C-alpha positions, 0 to 999 in steps of 0.5 A, a space after each residue: 571265128 577261127 578260134 571258134 571253128 577250132 574249138 568246134 572241130 579240133 581236127 581242123 587245127 592240123 589244117 592251119 598250123 602251117 599258116 597261123 601262129 599264136 603271135 599272129 593274133 592281135 589280142 594276147 588272150 586269143 593267142 593264149 587260146 590258140 596255144 591251148 588248142 594246140 597243146 590239147 591237140 598234141 596231147 591227143 585229147 578232144 578239143 572242147 571249151 572245158 579241155 582248153 580251159 584246163 590247158 589255160 589254167 595250167 599255163 596260168 593264162 585262163 584269166 587273160 584269155 577270158 575263162 570259160 565264158 569267153 571260150 563259150 563265146 568263141 565257140 558260138 562264132 564257129 564257122 564251117 570247117 571247110 573255111 578254116 584255112 581261109 580264116 587262118 589266112 585272114 589272121 596271118 595276113 592281118 598280122 603281116 600288115 601290122 608288121 609292115 605298118 609298125 616297121 614303116 612307123 619305126 623307119 619314118 621316125 628314124 628318117 624324121 630324126 635323120 638318125 640313119 642314112 637313106 641306105 641304112 633305112 632302106 636296109 631296114 625296109 628290106 629286112 621287113 619286106 624279106 620277113 613278110 615275103 618269107 611268111 606270105 609265100 608267093 603273095 610276098 612277091 610285091 614286098 620283095 619288089 618293093 624292097 629292091 626298089 627302095 634299095 635302088 632308090 637309096 643307092 641313087 640318093 647316096 650318089 647324088 641322083 634323086 628322083 624328080 617327083 613333081 607335086 600336083 597339090 592344088 590350092 583348093 586341096 590345101 585349103 580343104 585339109 584342116 590344121 592338125 595338132 600333135 598326135 592328130 590324124 586325118 582319115 580319108 575314106 573312099 571306094 577302091 581306085 578313087 584316088 586316095 593313095 594318089 592324093 596321099 602321095 601328092 600331099 607328101 610331095 607338096 609338103 616336101 617342097 616346103 621342107 616337111 618330111 613325109 612317108 607314104 606306105 601303100 601295098 596296092 601299087 608297084 613302086 614303078 607306078 609312083 616313081 613314074 608319077 
């Protein structure tokens, strides 16, 4: 929808170029279209599907982007130009979420292998949080708070002080969760505030009681909510 709006109204590009980057798009072809739109605007040419196709051909990325057919499809998804910044914010926020998830996955893998100390892992998380906060602006305050909490917890752990997190997993829940094989995942859906994140925390702490590693990633609650529990 963002790309379609930019193709429909090239002037809108200057309204969003401070919010979104080509690497923010999940599909490489969409990132190529965004770069081609930017090049067209910077050259002072009218933004049309044909003009963008020409830029894609010059960059050797027309096939990857789907060619004129794909540009026509995007053009048909155009929203109102007044919503273009909201659309750009959605693309940016999705990219930031992916960055957090990928970074946390890497940290979880290192923790599972015990490849780095808790303090080193905390530094990795802090770097991820700082990068996200820098792009998110005021919305990144939660990430910055999370980074500080992680660093504090790591420092306490290195001094032999650990948080007393009591698990509350009942036998009924244990019996309901199916046995998962390698690479399998269980998805639990529910309305907001129905207890999905708390269940994940209870499961992680319950398994940790038996020596199994676990990691819970949530951007909904402040760290203090979890440490109190």
